[in-house]
Wavefront OBJ file of the C-alpha trace (Angstrom):
o trace
v 98.028 112.539 118.360
v 94.354 111.458 119.283
v 94.312 108.666 116.755
v 97.702 107.196 117.802
v 96.413 107.410 121.672
v 92.907 105.881 120.285
v 95.063 102.973 118.715
v 97.150 102.275 121.566
v 94.159 102.090 123.659
v 92.330 99.705 121.222
v 95.413 97.382 121.074
v 95.722 97.333 124.862
v 99.385 98.773 124.582
v 98.188 101.318 127.369
v 96.823 98.820 129.723
v 96.679 94.758 130.247
v 93.209 94.985 127.850
v 92.196 96.794 125.102
v 89.774 99.720 125.810
v 87.666 100.083 123.043
v 84.919 102.901 124.122
v 87.735 105.375 124.850
v 89.530 104.536 121.564
v 86.349 105.099 119.686
v 85.542 108.660 121.349
v 89.501 109.498 120.186
v 89.064 108.176 116.874
v 85.491 110.213 116.264
v 87.501 113.266 117.402
v 90.459 112.663 115.005
v 87.831 111.618 112.109
v 85.997 114.846 112.396
v 85.585 117.166 109.526
v 88.135 119.452 111.583
v 90.825 117.035 111.606
v 89.894 114.556 108.939
v 92.676 111.802 109.763
v 92.119 109.199 107.570
v 93.957 106.711 110.223
v 91.172 107.342 112.456
v 88.550 107.060 109.768
v 90.095 103.536 109.076
v 89.891 102.582 112.700
v 86.467 103.983 113.065
v 85.377 101.587 110.202
v 87.316 98.565 111.553
v 85.338 99.191 115.183
v 81.928 99.325 113.395
v 82.817 96.346 110.914
v 83.830 94.059 113.721
v 81.915 95.528 116.726
v 84.712 96.837 119.035
v 83.405 99.134 121.580
v 80.453 99.895 119.516
v 77.507 97.498 117.731
v 78.364 96.392 114.571
v 77.311 98.048 111.792
v 78.413 97.222 108.016
v 76.941 100.741 106.836
v 78.948 102.801 109.238
v 82.353 100.713 108.551
v 81.815 101.183 104.816
v 81.134 104.959 105.265
v 84.087 105.517 107.435
v 86.194 103.347 105.052
v 85.233 105.308 101.705
v 86.123 108.676 103.661
v 89.630 107.323 104.200
v 89.949 105.739 101.051
v 88.958 109.013 99.516
v 92.155 110.442 101.277
v 93.941 107.832 99.324
v 94.113 105.649 102.561
v 94.816 102.260 100.796
v 94.201 100.299 103.833
v 90.703 101.570 103.965
v 90.124 100.987 100.083
v 91.545 97.098 100.736
v 88.918 96.826 103.534
v 86.213 98.091 101.450
v 87.066 96.225 98.705
v 86.707 92.969 101.038
v 83.330 94.085 102.384
v 82.047 94.390 98.582
v 83.556 91.080 97.768
v 82.034 89.153 100.651
v 78.485 90.814 100.479
v 78.546 93.175 103.510
v 77.549 96.128 101.611
v 73.932 96.458 100.872
v 72.352 95.572 98.460
v 74.530 92.718 97.458
v 78.071 91.205 96.645
v 79.785 93.261 94.212
v 83.050 91.822 92.844
v 83.581 94.497 90.240
v 83.525 97.382 92.610
v 85.871 95.145 94.876
v 88.393 94.623 91.954
v 88.133 98.312 91.225
v 89.415 99.099 94.625
v 92.030 96.410 94.809
v 93.504 97.594 91.469
v 93.763 101.082 92.990
v 95.511 99.478 96.092
v 97.606 97.640 93.841
v 98.898 100.547 91.701
v 99.884 102.140 95.130
v 102.013 99.065 95.973
v 99.534 97.824 98.747
v 100.802 94.112 99.280
v 97.369 92.704 100.563
v 95.655 94.436 97.674
v 98.430 93.097 95.241
v 97.686 89.595 96.880
v 93.634 89.765 96.628
v 94.179 90.680 92.969
v 95.983 87.276 92.577
v 92.862 85.632 94.358
v 90.342 87.692 91.944
v 92.216 86.783 88.821
v 92.332 83.100 89.947
v 89.013 82.887 90.737
v 87.736 84.948 88.044
v 85.842 87.461 90.685
v 84.982 90.396 88.900
v 86.039 88.979 85.445
v 87.220 85.720 83.551
v 89.684 83.711 85.281
v 93.177 84.241 84.124
v 95.987 82.040 85.878
v 99.014 83.296 84.516
v 97.992 86.865 85.488
v 96.966 85.412 88.955
v 100.461 83.850 89.194
v 102.115 87.270 88.359
v 99.967 88.850 91.017
v 101.175 86.313 93.620
v 104.564 86.699 92.805
v 104.460 90.377 93.074
v 102.703 90.318 96.456
v 105.415 87.742 97.590
v 108.253 90.011 96.730
v 106.913 92.987 98.659
v 108.056 91.674 102.084
v 104.857 92.359 103.562
v 104.390 90.000 106.738
v 101.084 89.844 105.913
v 100.960 88.140 102.588
v 104.253 87.516 101.565
v 104.666 83.790 102.624
v 101.149 82.746 101.461
v 101.421 84.767 98.101
v 104.716 82.723 97.648
v 103.035 79.567 98.287
v 100.161 80.238 95.936
v 102.610 81.236 93.262
v 104.647 78.318 93.506
v 101.396 75.935 93.658
v 100.103 77.726 90.656
v 103.128 77.846 88.394
v 103.429 73.990 89.058
v 99.704 73.552 88.320
v 100.194 75.554 84.747
v 103.318 73.783 84.068
v 101.540 70.404 84.404
v 98.695 71.361 82.640
v 100.954 72.582 79.550
v 102.924 69.342 79.500
v 99.546 67.384 79.580
v 98.151 69.662 76.889
v 101.349 69.014 74.851
v 101.073 65.210 75.304
v 97.403 65.218 74.220
v 98.184 67.153 71.094
v 101.100 64.954 70.285
v 98.549 62.075 70.759
v 96.124 63.451 68.220
v 98.878 64.207 65.881
v 99.988 60.734 65.814
v 96.395 59.271 65.463
v 95.689 61.908 62.539
v 99.187 60.668 60.859
v 98.140 56.928 61.126
v 94.749 57.770 59.844
v 96.252 59.171 56.695
v 98.492 56.189 56.051
l 1 2 3 4 5 6 7 8 9 10 11 12 13 14 15 16 17 18 19 20 21 22 23 24 25 26 27 28 29 30 31 32 33 34 35 36 37 38 39 40 41 42 43 44 45 46 47 48 49 50 51 52 53 54 55 56 57 58 59 60 61 62 63 64 65 66 67 68 69 70 71 72 73 74 75 76 77 78 79 80 81 82 83 84 85 86 87 88 89 90 91 92 93 94 95 96 97 98 99 100 101 102 103 104 105 106 107 108 109 110 111 112 113 114 115 116 117 118 119 120 121 122 123 124 125 126 127 128 129 130 131 132 133 134 135 136 137 138 139 140 141 142 143 144 145 146 147 148 149 150 151 152 153 154 155 156 157 158 159 160 161 162 163 164 165 166 167 168 169 170 171 172 173 174 175 176 177 178 179 180 181 182 183 184 185 186 187
């Protein structure tokens, strides 16, 4: 109940404006070792990451995300992955750790994690680029019906499929030209 009331205060659903300080106190109570509510731990991470009602502190945000992620709260795994990807966790940016967290979220059918798997495969973050796999991740994210990512995942999949098709056609035409040139050279 504490984390839910805190969420309502944080989002301004109980008044005309968010009440971050009160929400923070409720989240702390719900996230304590006695209650150990992962949703409250996650929202404390959000508050620390974005400086909502408290001074921004990436280390504290990461710690709360880790705690909630450790309880299989995939939204926290996703946020923690983004912190690694964007270099918000000391000592440096770490795509491999981010990728491992995104894979975990993708296995749990967390749509934003699935979408970001597509981005990571497209650009080769944490490994080599793989356009076909990126396209597959985008298509999977688009089919999940999550309003946060479905439309942009569908657009990315369609664009990437078109680019792959164009590249394949261009490669085939180039190979055919080379074969034709080789035949002429032997004549």
